[in-house]
C-alpha positions as CSV (number, residue, x, y, z in Angstrom):
1,M,110.1,82.6,48.8
2,K,113.4,82.2,50.9
3,T,113.3,80.1,53.9
4,C,115.6,80.2,57.0
5,S,117.8,77.3,57.7
6,Q,117.5,75.7,61.1
7,R,121.2,76.8,61.7
8,N,120.4,80.4,61.1
9,V,117.3,80.3,63.4
10,V,119.6,78.7,66.2
11,W,122.2,81.4,65.7
12,G,119.7,84.2,65.9
13,L,118.1,82.9,69.0
14,A,121.5,82.5,70.6
15,A,122.5,86.1,69.7
16,S,119.2,87.3,71.0
17,A,119.7,85.5,74.3
18,V,123.3,86.9,74.7
19,I,121.9,90.4,74.1
20,A,119.1,90.1,76.6
21,V,121.3,88.7,79.2
22,S,123.7,91.6,78.6
23,I,121.0,94.2,78.9
24,L,119.5,92.4,82.1
25,T,123.0,92.4,83.7
26,V,123.5,96.2,83.3
27,L,120.0,96.9,84.5
28,A,120.4,94.7,87.5
29,Q,123.7,96.1,88.8
30,S,123.5,97.4,92.4
31,V,124.5,100.9,93.3
32,P,127.9,100.7,94.8
33,Q,128.7,102.3,98.2
34,P,129.5,105.9,97.8
35,V,133.1,107.1,98.0
36,L,133.4,110.8,99.2
37,S,135.7,113.6,98.2
38,I,135.6,116.9,100.1
39,T,136.9,120.3,98.9
40,S,137.1,123.5,101.0
41,L,135.3,126.4,99.4
42,G,136.3,128.9,101.9
43,T,135.9,129.5,105.6
44,N,133.6,126.7,107.0
45,Q,132.1,125.9,103.6
46,F,132.8,122.6,101.9
47,Q,131.6,120.7,98.6
48,I,131.2,117.1,99.3
49,G,131.1,115.0,96.2
50,I,130.4,111.3,95.6
51,T,133.1,110.2,93.2
52,N,131.5,106.9,92.1
53,G,127.9,108.3,91.8
54,V,125.4,106.4,89.7
55,T,123.0,108.7,87.6
56,N,119.9,107.0,88.9
57,A,120.9,106.7,92.6
58,M,119.8,108.7,95.4
59,Y,122.0,109.4,98.3
60,E,121.7,110.6,101.9
61,L,124.8,112.7,103.5
62,H,125.2,112.1,107.2
63,W,127.1,114.3,109.7
64,Q,128.6,114.0,113.3
65,P,130.6,116.5,115.2
66,L,132.6,114.0,117.1
67,L,133.3,110.4,116.8
68,V,132.6,109.4,120.4
69,D,130.1,106.6,120.4
70,P,129.9,104.2,117.4
71,E,126.2,103.5,118.3
72,Y,125.1,107.0,118.0
73,A,123.0,107.7,114.9
74,W,124.4,109.8,112.3
75,P,121.6,112.5,111.4
76,V,120.9,113.1,107.8
77,I,122.0,116.7,106.8
78,A,121.4,116.5,103.1
79,T,119.5,114.5,100.5
80,N,119.7,114.8,96.6
81,V,117.8,114.2,93.5
82,A,118.6,111.4,91.2
83,G,121.9,112.0,89.5
84,Q,123.1,114.7,91.9
85,T,126.4,113.8,93.2
86,S,127.8,117.0,95.1
87,F,126.5,118.7,98.1
88,W,127.4,122.1,99.5
89,I,127.7,122.2,103.3
90,D,128.2,125.1,105.8
91,C,129.9,124.1,109.0
92,S,130.3,127.6,110.4
93,D,128.6,126.3,113.8
94,Y,131.1,123.6,114.4
95,A,134.9,123.4,114.8
96,S,135.1,119.8,113.4
97,G,132.9,117.4,111.6
98,F,132.8,113.9,110.0
99,F,130.8,112.9,107.0
100,R,129.6,109.8,105.5
101,A,127.0,109.0,102.6
102,S,124.6,106.3,102.2
103,I,122.5,105.1,99.4
104,G,119.0,106.5,99.8
105,T,116.0,104.4,99.5
106,N,113.5,106.7,98.1
107,Y,110.1,104.8,97.7
108,G,107.5,106.6,95.9
109,G,109.1,110.1,96.1
110,F,109.7,110.1,99.8
111,W,112.9,109.7,101.8
112,D,113.2,107.2,104.7
113,F,112.8,109.8,107.4
114,Q,109.6,111.1,105.8
115,W,107.6,107.8,106.0
116,A,105.4,107.0,109.1
117,N,107.3,103.8,109.1
118,P,110.4,103.4,107.0
119,N,110.1,99.6,107.1
120,D,106.5,99.7,105.8
121,P,106.0,102.4,103.0
122,S,102.5,101.1,102.6
123,L,101.5,103.4,105.5
124,G,102.5,106.5,103.6
125,P,104.4,109.7,104.6
126,L,104.2,110.9,108.2
127,A,101.5,113.7,108.6
128,V,100.9,115.6,111.8
129,T,97.7,117.4,112.2
130,I,97.0,119.9,115.1
131,D,93.4,120.5,115.6
132,S,93.5,122.7,118.6
133,P,96.5,125.0,119.2
134,L,97.2,125.7,122.9
135,N,98.0,129.3,122.2
136,G,94.5,130.2,120.9
137,A,95.7,130.7,117.2
138,V,93.1,129.8,114.5
139,L,94.2,127.4,111.9
140,Q,93.0,127.7,108.3
């Protein structure tokens, strides 16, 4: 029966620790801020791509027609699924537009704007129930 020397055990543990730290470092990397590229697809149609996209990241694309007030909220015009890094946008209703992307925070399959309170996902998604319509329609 062959026994391992203490030196071999120490080297094995050290190699295992280095591998574990390397794997954890890769897994713990944060998603970088998205960098956009834009390509015209024809009249008023554009493809907006995230050039440094991460395969497991989710992104939100925001838009504004004018850069007037920096305090004005940028509305979300598109979201993606994990791994999608391009968006097709139709701007036929506007003469100009500005785009930016942000890293989506999709908790449990819902985007921030779908939660009752984005700061407290434990409340669940927002749901509105209309029990009695004013127009006399019957709900099923």
